[in-house]
N, CA, C and O atoms as a GROMACS GRO file, in nm:
protein
  368
    1MET      N    1  -0.573  -0.181  -0.550
    1MET     CA    2  -0.690  -0.103  -0.585
    1MET      C    3  -0.660  -0.027  -0.715
    1MET      O    4  -0.547   0.015  -0.738
    2PRO      N    5  -0.760  -0.011  -0.796
    2PRO     CA    6  -0.737   0.054  -0.926
    2PRO      C    7  -0.694   0.200  -0.916
    2PRO      O    8  -0.626   0.251  -1.005
    3ASP      N    9  -0.734   0.269  -0.809
    3ASP     CA   10  -0.708   0.413  -0.806
    3ASP      C   11  -0.623   0.460  -0.688
    3ASP      O   12  -0.604   0.580  -0.670
    4HIS      N   13  -0.571   0.367  -0.609
    4HIS     CA   14  -0.484   0.408  -0.500
    4HIS      C   15  -0.404   0.288  -0.449
    4HIS      O   16  -0.428   0.174  -0.488
    5VAL      N   17  -0.310   0.317  -0.361
    5VAL     CA   18  -0.225   0.212  -0.306
    5VAL      C   19  -0.216   0.230  -0.155
    5VAL      O   20  -0.216   0.343  -0.105
    6HIS      N   21  -0.209   0.120  -0.085
    6HIS     CA   22  -0.186   0.121   0.060
    6HIS      C   23  -0.050   0.057   0.085
    6HIS      O   24  -0.018  -0.047   0.028
    7LEU      N   25   0.028   0.119   0.169
    7LEU     CA   26   0.156   0.063   0.211
    7LEU      C   27   0.155   0.052   0.362
    7LEU      O   28   0.118   0.146   0.432
    8LEU      N   29   0.196  -0.061   0.414
    8LEU     CA   30   0.213  -0.078   0.557
    8LEU      C   31   0.363  -0.097   0.578
    8LEU      O   32   0.419  -0.203   0.550
    9LEU      N   33   0.426   0.008   0.629
    9LEU     CA   34   0.572   0.012   0.638
    9LEU      C   35   0.616   0.012   0.783
    9LEU      O   36   0.548   0.068   0.870
   10GLY      N   37   0.728  -0.050   0.808
   10GLY     CA   38   0.791  -0.042   0.939
   10GLY      C   39   0.910   0.050   0.930
   10GLY      O   40   0.980   0.052   0.828
   11GLY      N   41   0.933   0.125   1.033
   11GLY     CA   42   1.045   0.217   1.032
   11GLY      C   43   1.119   0.214   1.164
   11GLY      O   44   1.089   0.136   1.254
   12GLN      N   45   1.217   0.300   1.172
   12GLN     CA   46   1.295   0.317   1.294
   12GLN      C   47   1.284   0.461   1.338
   12GLN      O   48   1.223   0.544   1.270
   13GLU      N   49   1.342   0.491   1.451
   13GLU     CA   50   1.334   0.625   1.509
   13GLU      C   51   1.380   0.733   1.410
   13GLU      O   52   1.322   0.841   1.406
   14ASN      N   53   1.481   0.704   1.330
   14ASN     CA   54   1.534   0.805   1.238
   14ASN      C   55   1.482   0.790   1.095
   14ASN      O   56   1.536   0.852   1.003
   15SER      N   57   1.378   0.709   1.075
   15SER     CA   58   1.322   0.691   0.941
   15SER      C   59   1.259   0.821   0.894
   15SER      O   60   1.207   0.899   0.973
   16ASP      N   61   1.263   0.842   0.763
   16ASP     CA   62   1.208   0.963   0.704
   16ASP      C   63   1.101   0.924   0.602
   16ASP      O   64   1.131   0.896   0.487
   17LEU      N   65   0.977   0.923   0.646
   17LEU     CA   66   0.866   0.882   0.561
   17LEU      C   67   0.853   0.973   0.439
   17LEU      O   68   0.828   0.925   0.328
   18ARG      N   69   0.870   1.100   0.459
   18ARG     CA   70   0.855   1.195   0.348
   18ARG      C   71   0.954   1.164   0.236
   18ARG      O   72   0.917   1.164   0.119
   19ASN      N   73   1.080   1.139   0.271
   19ASN     CA   74   1.180   1.105   0.169
   19ASN      C   75   1.152   0.970   0.106
   19ASN      O   76   1.172   0.952  -0.014
   20TYR      N   77   1.105   0.874   0.186
   20TYR     CA   78   1.073   0.742   0.132
   20TYR      C   79   0.961   0.751   0.028
   20TYR      O   80   0.973   0.696  -0.082
   21ILE      N   81   0.854   0.821   0.062
   21ILE     CA   82   0.740   0.836  -0.030
   21ILE      C   83   0.784   0.910  -0.156
   21ILE      O   84   0.745   0.874  -0.267
   22LYS      N   85   0.865   1.013  -0.138
   22LYS     CA   86   0.914   1.089  -0.254
   22LYS      C   87   0.991   0.997  -0.349
   22LYS      O   88   0.969   1.000  -0.470
   23ALA      N   89   1.082   0.917  -0.294
   23ALA     CA   90   1.162   0.826  -0.377
   23ALA      C   91   1.074   0.718  -0.440
   23ALA      O   92   1.090   0.685  -0.558
   24PHE      N   93   0.982   0.662  -0.362
   24PHE     CA   94   0.892   0.558  -0.412
   24PHE      C   95   0.810   0.611  -0.531
   24PHE      O   96   0.800   0.545  -0.635
   25LYS      N   97   0.752   0.729  -0.513
   25LYS     CA   98   0.670   0.786  -0.619
   25LYS      C   99   0.753   0.824  -0.741
   25LYS      O  100   0.709   0.808  -0.854
   26GLN      N  101   0.874   0.874  -0.717
   26GLN     CA  102   0.959   0.915  -0.828
   26GLN      C  103   1.000   0.795  -0.913
   26GLN      O  104   0.990   0.800  -1.035
   27VAL      N  105   1.046   0.688  -0.850
   27VAL     CA  106   1.091   0.570  -0.924
   27VAL      C  107   0.975   0.504  -0.997
   27VAL      O  108   0.987   0.469  -1.114
   28SER      N  109   0.863   0.486  -0.928
   28SER     CA  110   0.749   0.419  -0.992
   28SER      C  111   0.687   0.506  -1.100
   28SER      O  112   0.644   0.454  -1.204
   29ALA      N  113   0.681   0.637  -1.079
   29ALA     CA  114   0.625   0.727  -1.180
   29ALA      C  115   0.711   0.731  -1.306
   29ALA      O  116   0.659   0.738  -1.417
   30TYR      N  117   0.841   0.726  -1.288
   30TYR     CA  118   0.932   0.726  -1.404
   30TYR      C  119   0.908   0.602  -1.490
   30TYR      O  120   0.896   0.612  -1.612
   31SER      N  121   0.902   0.486  -1.425
   31SER     CA  122   0.878   0.361  -1.499
   31SER      C  123   0.742   0.362  -1.568
   31SER      O  124   0.729   0.320  -1.683
   32PHE      N  125   0.641   0.411  -1.497
   32PHE     CA  126   0.506   0.416  -1.552
   32PHE      C  127   0.499   0.511  -1.671
   32PHE      O  128   0.440   0.477  -1.774
   33LYS      N  129   0.559   0.628  -1.657
   33LYS     CA  130   0.559   0.728  -1.764
   33LYS      C  131   0.629   0.673  -1.888
   33LYS      O  132   0.584   0.695  -2.001
   34LYS      N  133   0.740   0.604  -1.866
   34LYS     CA  134   0.816   0.546  -1.976
   34LYS      C  135   0.735   0.441  -2.052
   34LYS      O  136   0.741   0.434  -2.175
   35GLU      N  137   0.660   0.360  -1.978
   35GLU     CA  138   0.584   0.253  -2.043
   35GLU      C  139   0.449   0.298  -2.098
   35GLU      O  140   0.409   0.255  -2.206
   36PHE      N  141   0.379   0.385  -2.025
   36PHE     CA  142   0.242   0.420  -2.063
   36PHE      C  143   0.225   0.565  -2.107
   36PHE      O  144   0.116   0.604  -2.151
   37ASN      N  145   0.331   0.645  -2.096
   37ASN     CA  146   0.326   0.786  -2.132
   37ASN      C  147   0.210   0.859  -2.063
   37ASN      O  148   0.134   0.934  -2.126
   38ASP      N  149   0.199   0.835  -1.934
   38ASP     CA  150   0.092   0.897  -1.857
   38ASP      C  151   0.142   0.924  -1.715
   38ASP      O  152   0.245   0.871  -1.673
   39ILE      N  153   0.069   1.007  -1.644
   39ILE     CA  154   0.102   1.040  -1.505
   39ILE      C  155   0.042   0.934  -1.413
   39ILE      O  156  -0.071   0.891  -1.434
   40LEU      N  157   0.119   0.892  -1.313
   40LEU     CA  158   0.073   0.788  -1.221
   40LEU      C  159   0.018   0.843  -1.090
   40LEU      O  160  -0.088   0.800  -1.045
   41TRP      N  161   0.087   0.937  -1.030
   41TRP     CA  162   0.053   0.981  -0.895
   41TRP      C  163  -0.001   1.124  -0.890
   41TRP      O  164   0.035   1.209  -0.972
   42GLN      N  165  -0.087   1.148  -0.793
   42GLN     CA  166  -0.125   1.285  -0.761
   42GLN      C  167  -0.013   1.345  -0.674
   42GLN      O  168   0.076   1.273  -0.629
   43ARG      N  169  -0.018   1.474  -0.652
   43ARG     CA  170   0.090   1.541  -0.579
   43ARG      C  171   0.099   1.500  -0.432
   43ARG      O  172   0.210   1.482  -0.381
   44SER      N  173  -0.010   1.485  -0.366
   44SER     CA  174  -0.008   1.462  -0.222
   44SER      C  175  -0.028   1.315  -0.187
   44SER      O  176  -0.044   1.230  -0.275
   45TYR      N  177  -0.026   1.287  -0.059
   45TYR     CA  178  -0.056   1.154  -0.009
   45TYR      C  179  -0.109   1.168   0.132
   45TYR      O  180  -0.097   1.273   0.194
   46TYR      N  181  -0.168   1.061   0.181
   46TYR     CA  182  -0.220   1.059   0.317
   46TYR      C  183  -0.143   0.953   0.393
   46TYR      O  184  -0.123   0.842   0.344
   47GLU      N  185  -0.100   0.988   0.514
   47GLU     CA  186  -0.032   0.887   0.594
   47GLU      C  187  -0.096   0.880   0.732
   47GLU      O  188  -0.157   0.976   0.780
   48HIS      N  189  -0.081   0.766   0.792
   48HIS     CA  190  -0.130   0.745   0.928
   48HIS      C  191  -0.023   0.666   1.002
   48HIS      O  192   0.005   0.551   0.966
   49VAL      N  193   0.035   0.724   1.103
   49VAL     CA  194   0.134   0.655   1.184
   49VAL      C  195   0.060   0.578   1.293
   49VAL      O  196  -0.021   0.635   1.367
   50LEU      N  197   0.087   0.449   1.301
   50LEU     CA  198   0.017   0.366   1.399
   50LEU      C  199   0.055   0.405   1.541
   50LEU      O  200   0.171   0.434   1.572
   51ARG      N  201  -0.045   0.406   1.626
   51ARG     CA  202  -0.022   0.431   1.768
   51ARG      C  203   0.006   0.298   1.837
   51ARG      O  204  -0.023   0.192   1.782
   52ARG      N  205   0.062   0.305   1.953
   52ARG     CA  206   0.097   0.182   2.026
   52ARG      C  207  -0.024   0.093   2.050
   52ARG      O  208  -0.011  -0.029   2.055
   53ASP      N  209  -0.142   0.153   2.066
   53ASP     CA  210  -0.261   0.074   2.096
   53ASP      C  211  -0.328   0.017   1.970
   53ASP      O  212  -0.428  -0.054   1.981
   54GLU      N  213  -0.277   0.048   1.852
   54GLU     CA  214  -0.333  -0.004   1.728
   54GLU      C  215  -0.264  -0.135   1.690
   54GLU      O  216  -0.141  -0.145   1.696
   55ASP      N  217  -0.343  -0.233   1.652
   55ASP     CA  218  -0.292  -0.365   1.618
   55ASP      C  219  -0.251  -0.370   1.471
   55ASP      O  220  -0.333  -0.345   1.383
   56VAL      N  221  -0.126  -0.401   1.446
   56VAL     CA  222  -0.073  -0.405   1.310
   56VAL      C  223  -0.150  -0.508   1.227
   56VAL      O  224  -0.178  -0.483   1.109
   57GLU      N  225  -0.186  -0.622   1.284
   57GLU     CA  226  -0.260  -0.724   1.209
   57GLU      C  227  -0.398  -0.674   1.169
   57GLU      O  228  -0.444  -0.704   1.059
   58ASP      N  229  -0.464  -0.597   1.256
   58ASP     CA  230  -0.595  -0.540   1.220
   58ASP      C  231  -0.581  -0.443   1.103
   58ASP      O  232  -0.664  -0.443   1.012
   59ILE      N  233  -0.476  -0.362   1.105
   59ILE     CA  234  -0.453  -0.267   0.996
   59ILE      C  235  -0.422  -0.342   0.867
   59ILE      O  236  -0.472  -0.307   0.760
   60ALA      N  237  -0.340  -0.447   0.877
   60ALA     CA  238  -0.306  -0.528   0.759
   60ALA      C  239  -0.432  -0.590   0.700
   60ALA      O  240  -0.450  -0.589   0.578
   61LEU      N  241  -0.518  -0.645   0.784
   61LEU     CA  242  -0.642  -0.706   0.735
   61LEU      C  243  -0.734  -0.601   0.672
   61LEU      O  244  -0.799  -0.629   0.571
   62TYR      N  245  -0.739  -0.481   0.730
   62TYR     CA  246  -0.818  -0.373   0.670
   62TYR      C  247  -0.768  -0.344   0.529
   62TYR      O  248  -0.847  -0.332   0.435
   63ILE      N  249  -0.636  -0.333   0.514
   63ILE     CA  250  -0.577  -0.306   0.383
   63ILE      C  251  -0.605  -0.421   0.287
   63ILE      O  252  -0.647  -0.399   0.173
   64LEU      N  253  -0.581  -0.544   0.332
   64LEU     CA  254  -0.601  -0.660   0.246
   64LEU      C  255  -0.745  -0.673   0.200
   64LEU      O  256  -0.771  -0.719   0.089
   65ASN      N  257  -0.840  -0.633   0.285
   65ASN     CA  258  -0.982  -0.646   0.251
   65ASN      C  259  -1.037  -0.530   0.171
   65ASN      O  260  -1.156  -0.528   0.141
   66ASN      N  261  -0.956  -0.433   0.137
   66ASN     CA  262  -1.000  -0.321   0.055
   66ASN      C  263  -1.064  -0.367  -0.077
   66ASN      O  264  -1.171  -0.317  -0.112
   67PRO      N  265  -1.002  -0.459  -0.152
   67PRO     CA  266  -1.064  -0.505  -0.277
   67PRO      C  267  -1.195  -0.580  -0.255
   67PRO      O  268  -1.280  -0.584  -0.344
   68VAL      N  269  -1.210  -0.640  -0.139
   68VAL     CA  270  -1.336  -0.709  -0.106
   68VAL      C  271  -1.445  -0.604  -0.084
   68VAL      O  272  -1.555  -0.616  -0.139
   69ARG      N  273  -1.415  -0.501  -0.005
   69ARG     CA  274  -1.512  -0.394   0.019
   69ARG      C  275  -1.550  -0.321  -0.109
   69ARG      O  276  -1.662  -0.272  -0.124
   70ALA      N  277  -1.455  -0.314  -0.203
   70ALA     CA  278  -1.480  -0.247  -0.331
   70ALA      C  279  -1.555  -0.337  -0.429
   70ALA      O  280  -1.593  -0.292  -0.537
   71GLY      N  281  -1.578  -0.464  -0.393
   71GLY     CA  282  -1.650  -0.556  -0.480
   71GLY      C  283  -1.567  -0.612  -0.594
   71GLY      O  284  -1.622  -0.664  -0.691
   72ILE      N  285  -1.435  -0.604  -0.583
   72ILE     CA  286  -1.348  -0.653  -0.690
   72ILE      C  287  -1.329  -0.804  -0.680
   72ILE      O  288  -1.326  -0.874  -0.781
   73VAL      N  289  -1.318  -0.855  -0.557
   73VAL     CA  290  -1.302  -0.999  -0.532
   73VAL      C  291  -1.390  -1.039  -0.414
   73VAL      O  292  -1.435  -0.954  -0.337
   74GLN      N  293  -1.413  -1.169  -0.401
   74GLN     CA  294  -1.491  -1.221  -0.288
   74GLN      C  295  -1.402  -1.241  -0.165
   74GLN      O  296  -1.449  -1.229  -0.051
   75ASP      N  297  -1.276  -1.272  -0.187
   75ASP     CA  298  -1.181  -1.300  -0.080
   75ASP      C  299  -1.050  -1.229  -0.114
   75ASP      O  300  -1.006  -1.234  -0.229
   76PHE      N  301  -0.989  -1.164  -0.016
   76PHE     CA  302  -0.868  -1.087  -0.046
   76PHE      C  303  -0.756  -1.172  -0.103
   76PHE      O  304  -0.668  -1.120  -0.172
   77LYS      N  305  -0.757  -1.301  -0.077
   77LYS     CA  306  -0.653  -1.390  -0.131
   77LYS      C  307  -0.663  -1.402  -0.283
   77LYS      O  308  -0.568  -1.447  -0.348
   78GLN      N  309  -0.777  -1.364  -0.341
   78GLN     CA  310  -0.797  -1.369  -0.486
   78GLN      C  311  -0.739  -1.247  -0.557
   78GLN      O  312  -0.721  -1.249  -0.679
   79TYR      N  313  -0.710  -1.141  -0.483
   79TYR     CA  314  -0.663  -1.017  -0.543
   79TYR      C  315  -0.515  -1.030  -0.580
   79TYR      O  316  -0.432  -1.052  -0.492
   80PRO      N  317  -0.481  -1.018  -0.707
   80PRO     CA  318  -0.344  -1.046  -0.751
   80PRO      C  319  -0.242  -0.938  -0.718
   80PRO      O  320  -0.123  -0.959  -0.737
   81TYR      N  321  -0.286  -0.822  -0.667
   81TYR     CA  322  -0.194  -0.711  -0.644
   81TYR      C  323  -0.176  -0.680  -0.496
   81TYR      O  324  -0.157  -0.564  -0.459
   82SER      N  325  -0.181  -0.782  -0.413
   82SER     CA  326  -0.171  -0.761  -0.269
   82SER      C  327  -0.028  -0.748  -0.219
   82SER      O  328  -0.006  -0.728  -0.100
   83GLY      N  329   0.068  -0.759  -0.306
   83GLY     CA  330   0.206  -0.738  -0.266
   83GLY      C  331   0.284  -0.866  -0.252
   83GLY      O  332   0.229  -0.976  -0.264
   84SER      N  333   0.410  -0.850  -0.227
   84SER     CA  334   0.498  -0.966  -0.220
   84SER      C  335   0.542  -0.997  -0.079
   84SER      O  336   0.615  -1.094  -0.057
   85SER      N  337   0.500  -0.918   0.018
   85SER     CA  338   0.544  -0.940   0.155
   85SER      C  339   0.428  -0.971   0.248
   85SER      O  340   0.422  -0.921   0.361
   86LEU      N  341   0.337  -1.053   0.201
   86LEU     CA  342   0.222  -1.086   0.283
   86LEU      C  343   0.262  -1.170   0.403
   86LEU      O  344   0.349  -1.257   0.395
   87ILE      N  345   0.197  -1.143   0.514
   87ILE     CA  346   0.210  -1.228   0.632
   87ILE      C  347   0.146  -1.361   0.593
   87ILE      O  348   0.074  -1.367   0.493
   88ASP      N  349   0.169  -1.465   0.668
   88ASP     CA  350   0.108  -1.595   0.638
   88ASP      C  351  -0.044  -1.578   0.640
   88ASP      O  352  -0.106  -1.585   0.746
   89ILE      N  353  -0.102  -1.557   0.525
   89ILE     CA  354  -0.245  -1.526   0.516
   89ILE      C  355  -0.332  -1.649   0.524
   89ILE      O  356  -0.454  -1.637   0.526
   90LYS      N  357  -0.275  -1.766   0.528
   90LYS     CA  358  -0.355  -1.888   0.536
   90LYS      C  359  -0.436  -1.891   0.664
   90LYS      O  360  -0.546  -1.945   0.667
   91GLU      N  361  -0.381  -1.833   0.771
   91GLU     CA  362  -0.448  -1.837   0.902
   91GLU      C  363  -0.544  -1.720   0.920
   91GLU      O  364  -0.624  -1.722   1.012
   92MET      N  365  -0.537  -1.619   0.836
   92MET     CA  366  -0.621  -1.499   0.854
   92MET      C  367  -0.761  -1.524   0.803
   92MET      O  368  -0.846  -1.436   0.810
   0.00000   0.00000   0.00000
């Protein structure tokens, strides 16, 4: 999406989302600032930890279909910035 990013991450009991997001934003912002001389991220972020009754595939499809809902593409498979760790999307 042009103005935000969705991440679907898996963690463990001792994972630290706050530190992960901090490092992710710091590394990507540094590279962006160096190349474009501009700010990339806002200060805050929104997170949602999946509950046991939430289906990971449903959440993944919601994220993948964001560019479709925004009118950027007709099919999420056409969106070039969907990431490098896609589930086998041929069946979705």
